[in-house]
C-alpha positions as CSV (number, residue, x, y, z in Angstrom):
1,M,-56.3,47.0,-71.8
2,Q,-53.7,48.3,-69.4
3,A,-56.0,47.4,-66.7
4,K,-56.4,43.5,-68.0
5,K,-53.1,43.0,-67.9
6,R,-52.4,44.5,-64.2
7,Y,-55.5,41.6,-63.6
8,L,-53.3,39.3,-65.7
9,I,-50.0,39.6,-63.5
10,L,-51.6,39.9,-59.8
11,L,-54.0,36.5,-61.3
12,S,-50.7,34.7,-62.2
13,A,-48.8,36.0,-58.9
14,S,-51.5,34.7,-56.8
15,A,-51.4,31.5,-58.4
16,C,-47.8,31.2,-58.4
17,L,-48.2,31.7,-54.4
18,A,-50.8,29.1,-54.3
19,L,-48.7,26.4,-55.8
20,L,-45.7,27.8,-54.0
21,F,-47.8,27.6,-50.5
22,Y,-49.3,24.2,-51.8
23,L,-45.9,22.6,-52.5
24,G,-45.0,23.6,-49.4
25,G,-47.5,22.2,-47.5
26,V,-47.4,19.1,-48.8
27,Q,-43.3,18.5,-48.3
28,L,-43.4,20.3,-44.7
29,P,-45.0,16.9,-43.3
30,A,-42.9,15.0,-45.3
31,A,-39.6,16.6,-43.8
32,S,-41.3,16.0,-40.4
33,S,-42.1,12.9,-40.5
34,S,-38.4,12.1,-42.2
35,R,-37.1,13.8,-39.3
36,H,-39.2,11.8,-36.9
37,D,-38.4,8.4,-38.6
38,R,-34.4,9.7,-38.3
39,S,-35.1,9.5,-34.3
40,R,-36.6,6.7,-34.6
41,S,-34.2,4.6,-36.4
42,A,-31.1,6.2,-34.1
43,H,-31.3,3.3,-32.1
44,R,-31.2,0.8,-34.5
45,P,-28.4,2.0,-37.2
46,E,-27.7,0.2,-39.8
47,Q,-24.0,0.4,-39.0
48,P,-23.8,0.7,-35.2
49,W,-20.9,2.9,-33.4
50,P,-17.6,1.1,-32.7
51,H,-18.1,-1.1,-29.2
52,F,-14.7,-0.9,-26.6
53,S,-14.3,-3.8,-24.9
54,D,-12.1,-2.6,-22.6
55,P,-13.7,-1.5,-18.9
56,L,-13.1,1.8,-17.4
57,H,-10.2,1.7,-15.1
58,L,-10.6,2.8,-11.8
59,F,-8.3,5.3,-12.8
60,M,-6.3,6.9,-15.5
61,P,-2.4,5.3,-16.1
62,W,-0.1,7.9,-15.4
63,D,1.3,8.1,-18.7
64,Q,-1.0,6.6,-21.1
65,S,-3.4,10.2,-21.7
66,D,0.1,12.2,-22.1
67,T,1.6,10.6,-25.5
68,E,0.8,8.6,-28.3
69,E,4.1,6.6,-27.8
70,Y,2.7,4.5,-25.0
71,N,0.0,3.3,-27.6
72,L,2.5,2.5,-30.3
73,H,5.7,1.0,-28.9
74,I,4.6,-0.5,-25.6
75,S,2.6,-4.4,-25.9
76,P,-0.7,-5.3,-24.1
77,R,1.2,-7.1,-22.1
78,Q,3.5,-4.4,-20.6
79,K,0.8,-1.8,-20.1
80,R,-1.1,-4.4,-17.9
81,D,2.2,-5.0,-16.1
82,I,3.1,-1.1,-15.9
83,S,-0.9,-0.7,-14.6
84,A,-0.6,-3.3,-12.1
85,S,2.6,-2.1,-11.0
86,V,2.4,1.8,-11.1
87,Y,-0.9,3.1,-10.9
88,R,-3.2,0.3,-9.3
89,S,-0.6,0.2,-6.6
90,Q,0.3,3.3,-5.5
91,R,-2.9,4.9,-6.2
92,C,-4.9,2.6,-4.7
93,R,-7.8,4.2,-1.8
94,M,-10.3,2.4,0.3
95,H,-12.9,3.7,-2.3
96,S,-11.1,2.3,-5.4
97,C,-9.4,-0.6,-4.0
98,F,-11.6,-2.1,-1.0
99,D,-14.9,-4.1,-1.6
100,F,-17.2,-2.8,0.9
101,S,-20.1,-5.1,0.1
102,L,-18.2,-8.0,1.7
103,C,-18.3,-6.2,5.0
104,Q,-21.5,-5.4,4.6
105,K,-23.0,-8.7,4.8
106,N,-21.5,-10.7,7.6
107,G,-19.6,-7.7,9.5
108,F,-16.2,-7.1,10.2
109,K,-14.3,-10.7,9.9
110,V,-10.8,-11.7,8.9
111,Y,-9.9,-15.1,7.4
112,V,-6.1,-16.4,7.7
113,Y,-5.2,-18.9,5.0
114,P,-5.0,-22.3,5.8
115,Q,-1.1,-22.7,6.5
116,Q,0.8,-25.3,3.7
117,K,3.1,-28.0,4.9
118,G,6.6,-27.6,4.6
119,E,6.2,-23.7,4.6
120,K,8.5,-21.7,7.1
121,I,7.1,-19.2,9.1
122,S,8.4,-17.0,11.4
123,E,7.2,-17.0,15.5
124,S,6.5,-13.1,14.8
125,Y,4.7,-13.7,12.4
126,Q,3.0,-16.4,14.0
127,N,2.1,-14.4,17.0
128,I,0.3,-11.9,14.6
129,L,-1.5,-14.6,13.1
130,S,-2.4,-16.4,16.5
131,T,-3.9,-13.4,17.9
132,I,-5.7,-12.6,14.9
133,E,-7.1,-16.6,15.0
134,G,-7.9,-15.9,18.7
135,S,-9.5,-12.7,18.1
136,R,-13.7,-12.2,17.7
137,F,-13.3,-10.8,14.2
138,Y,-11.8,-14.3,13.5
139,T,-13.9,-16.5,11.1
140,S,-12.8,-19.8,9.4
141,D,-15.1,-19.5,6.1
142,P,-13.6,-17.4,3.4
143,G,-17.2,-16.9,2.4
144,Q,-18.1,-14.9,5.5
145,A,-14.6,-12.9,5.3
146,C,-14.4,-9.0,4.8
147,L,-10.6,-9.2,4.8
148,F,-8.0,-11.7,4.3
149,V,-4.8,-12.3,5.6
150,L,-1.8,-14.2,4.2
151,S,-0.5,-17.8,5.9
152,L,2.6,-17.1,3.9
153,D,5.2,-15.0,5.7
154,T,5.6,-11.6,4.4
155,L,7.1,-10.1,7.5
156,D,11.2,-10.3,6.4
157,R,11.8,-9.6,2.4
158,D,15.5,-9.3,2.7
159,Q,17.3,-11.9,0.8
160,L,19.9,-12.5,2.7
161,S,17.5,-13.0,6.0
162,P,17.0,-16.9,6.7
163,Q,13.7,-15.9,7.0
164,Y,13.2,-15.0,3.8
165,V,10.5,-16.8,1.8
166,H,11.6,-17.4,-2.1
167,S,9.1,-17.8,-5.2
168,M,6.5,-15.0,-3.1
169,K,5.9,-14.0,-6.2
170,T,4.4,-17.3,-7.2
171,K,3.0,-18.6,-4.4
172,V,0.9,-15.3,-3.6
173,Q,-0.5,-15.4,-7.5
174,N,-1.5,-19.4,-7.2
175,L,-3.7,-18.5,-4.4
176,P,-7.3,-19.1,-5.1
177,L,-9.2,-15.9,-3.1
178,W,-6.1,-13.2,-4.4
179,N,-8.4,-11.3,-6.7
180,D,-5.0,-9.0,-7.4
181,G,-5.0,-8.5,-3.1
182,R,-8.5,-6.9,-3.2
183,N,-9.5,-6.8,0.7
184,H,-6.3,-8.5,1.7
185,L,-3.8,-6.9,4.0
186,I,0.0,-7.7,4.0
187,F,2.4,-7.2,6.9
188,N,6.1,-6.5,6.1
189,L,8.8,-5.3,9.2
190,Y,12.0,-5.6,6.4
191,S,12.1,-4.9,2.7
192,G,15.2,-4.7,0.7
193,T,18.9,-5.9,1.4
194,W,22.2,-4.1,2.5
195,P,23.2,-1.2,1.7
196,D,20.1,0.5,0.0
197,Y,16.9,-1.5,1.7
198,T,14.6,-0.2,-0.6
199,E,11.1,-1.0,0.1
200,D,10.8,-3.9,-2.7
201,L,9.1,-7.0,-1.6
202,G,9.8,-9.1,-4.4
203,F,6.3,-9.4,-4.9
204,D,3.2,-7.1,-6.6
205,I,0.8,-6.6,-4.1
206,G,-1.9,-5.6,-6.3
207,Q,-5.0,-3.6,-4.5
208,A,-3.9,-5.3,-1.2
209,M,-3.2,-2.7,1.7
210,L,0.4,-2.7,3.5
211,A,0.6,-2.9,7.1
212,K,4.6,-2.0,7.2
213,A,7.7,-0.6,8.9
214,S,9.4,2.3,7.8
215,I,7.4,2.6,5.2
216,G,8.9,6.0,3.4
217,T,6.3,8.9,2.4
218,E,6.4,8.1,-1.2
219,N,5.1,5.0,-1.0
220,F,2.5,5.6,2.0
221,R,-1.0,5.7,0.5
222,P,-2.9,7.7,3.0
223,N,-6.2,6.2,4.3
224,F,-5.4,2.9,2.9
225,D,-1.8,1.8,4.4
226,V,-1.3,1.2,7.7
227,S,2.6,2.3,9.6
228,I,3.5,0.1,12.3
229,P,6.2,0.1,14.5
230,L,9.0,-1.9,14.4
231,F,8.6,-4.6,17.2
232,S,11.2,-7.2,18.5
233,K,10.7,-11.0,17.9
234,E,10.8,-11.3,21.8
235,H,7.8,-8.8,21.7
236,P,4.7,-10.7,24.2
237,R,1.9,-11.6,22.5
238,T,-0.5,-10.8,24.5
239,G,-0.3,-8.4,27.8
240,G,0.7,-9.8,31.5
241,E,-1.4,-11.6,34.1
242,R,-3.5,-9.4,36.6
243,G,-1.7,-8.1,39.1
244,Y,1.5,-7.5,37.7
245,L,0.5,-4.1,37.3
246,K,3.7,-2.4,39.1
247,Y,2.8,1.3,38.1
248,N,0.0,3.4,37.1
249,S,1.5,6.3,35.1
250,I,1.8,6.6,31.5
251,P,4.7,6.3,30.7
252,P,6.0,4.5,34.3
253,F,8.8,6.3,35.8
254,R,11.8,4.4,35.6
255,K,15.7,4.8,35.8
256,Y,16.3,5.4,32.3
257,M,14.3,8.5,30.3
258,L,15.4,7.1,26.6
259,V,17.4,4.0,25.6
260,F,18.6,2.8,22.5
261,K,21.0,-0.5,21.8
262,G,21.6,-1.2,18.1
263,K,24.6,-1.8,15.4
264,R,25.5,1.2,13.7
265,Y,25.7,1.4,9.8
266,L,28.6,2.5,8.0
267,T,27.7,2.9,4.7
268,G,24.7,2.7,3.3
269,I,20.8,4.0,4.3
270,G,20.2,4.5,7.7
271,S,23.9,5.5,8.4
272,D,23.2,9.3,9.3
273,T,20.4,8.6,11.4
274,R,22.5,6.0,13.7
275,N,26.0,7.7,13.2
276,A,24.1,10.9,14.9
277,L,22.6,9.2,18.3
278,H,25.8,9.6,20.2
279,H,25.5,13.3,20.2
280,V,22.0,12.7,22.7
281,H,24.3,9.7,24.3
282,N,24.6,10.7,28.4
283,A,25.5,7.1,29.8
284,E,22.9,8.9,32.7
285,D,19.4,8.9,31.9
286,V,19.8,8.8,28.2
287,V,21.2,5.6,26.9
288,L,22.2,5.6,23.2
289,L,24.5,3.0,22.0
290,T,25.8,2.0,18.8
291,T,28.3,-0.7,17.7
292,C,30.2,-1.4,14.5
293,K,30.4,-4.9,14.1
294,H,28.2,-5.3,11.4
295,G,28.5,-7.0,8.5
296,K,31.9,-9.3,7.8
297,D,34.1,-6.5,6.1
298,W,32.8,-3.9,8.7
299,Q,36.4,-3.0,9.6
300,K,37.3,-1.7,6.3
301,H,34.6,0.8,6.6
302,K,35.1,1.5,10.5
303,D,35.8,5.4,11.4
304,A,37.5,7.1,14.4
305,R,34.7,6.4,16.8
306,C,34.3,2.9,16.4
307,D,36.5,1.7,19.0
308,K,35.0,3.9,21.7
309,D,31.5,2.7,20.5
310,N,32.1,-0.4,20.7
311,A,33.3,-0.3,24.1
312,E,30.7,1.6,24.9
313,Y,28.2,-0.8,23.6
314,D,29.7,-4.4,25.6
315,R,29.6,-2.4,29.1
316,K,27.7,-4.8,31.5
317,E,25.8,-2.5,33.0
318,F,24.1,-1.6,29.6
319,I,22.7,-4.9,28.2
320,P,19.0,-4.8,27.3
321,R,17.5,-6.6,30.7
322,H,19.2,-3.7,32.6
323,L,18.0,-0.8,30.9
324,P,14.3,-0.2,32.1
325,A,13.3,3.3,30.4
326,S,10.2,5.2,30.0
327,L,10.8,5.5,26.0
328,C,12.4,3.3,23.4
329,V,13.8,4.8,20.3
330,S,13.3,3.1,16.6
331,A,15.6,4.6,14.1
332,A,13.8,4.9,10.9
333,A,15.5,2.4,8.0
334,C,17.3,0.4,10.8
335,T,15.4,-2.8,9.7
336,R,16.0,-6.1,11.8
337,I,18.8,-4.3,13.8
338,C,16.7,-2.3,15.6
339,S,14.5,-5.2,16.0
340,N,17.0,-8.2,17.5
341,T,18.4,-6.0,19.8
342,F,15.7,-4.0,21.4
343,A,14.3,-5.3,24.8
344,P,10.7,-4.2,24.2
345,Q,9.6,-5.4,28.0
346,P,11.3,-2.6,29.5
347,C,9.4,0.2,27.2
348,A,6.2,1.7,27.6
349,R,6.0,3.6,24.5
350,C,7.8,3.6,21.0
351,K,9.1,7.0,20.0
352,L,9.7,6.9,15.9
353,S,12.3,8.9,14.5
354,E,12.6,9.8,10.8
355,S,15.9,9.7,9.4
């Protein structure tokens, strides 16, 4: 009797195991099929993922990822303005703000915008444009160009200057090929106005490269911007004719070793630089002359050295054309004063000093 019970229990257990095995065997393929169906339907979801319409930026704005208030309290227009004036301009590099494909098509070709009627242009900027147009890199076809140069005169952005071009922001934005400044090169010698002379050009250069004199290290974009010397409007556009070379040494041997003649700022930026020049001046081989006669109210700010400096500055033997020198000094932050009072012809090279 007990043997029958044991066989019955064993048979029942076997039946249960068989039933479980059968049920499990039927559902395993179903589960596999379900997973397979889910994998196939992953490409066609019933409710699609959110679509982000904004394209990826070349680089993230400096403060967009730091605080939630950026997204809560700043309008989309303000975000665009900040992006254009801060991260896009200041962080531009050749790999991010220059389209190399334009150069790969036709080589290095430079296009100069046609000059508009009635648009004033300085002699210095006209010389730059004429030099470009006379080079083998120039093209009159913008479709062939790799680099674009404005015909708008951007050399002098001091609002007090007679060479200042008004409404530059609107004029630049209306250029048909501007494209936020990409592949454009902007020339500038003077920016801001007395006494601070900030580096504000009065318009957003966007992704354009900047060839500028006396550019600050905090604004200079390495491997993108170009630091150029501050040259005079009398600087010759081309070299001398053949047969006019008098010296075969670089720099040539001349009467004076170092020369500078310009106006001295009594206040504002550049004051410390030019106020220190008299320590080096010896009136023999080093001639560094400054005058305090700058601005209408210069006498209100004159110091104890002004009378002596003015008298030395006006000496007849120290007029620019009588100062042939091996080296010339261009003091940083001196803006147009250095340019207008410098005699470039006697100088074989320019030594730039930082303030």
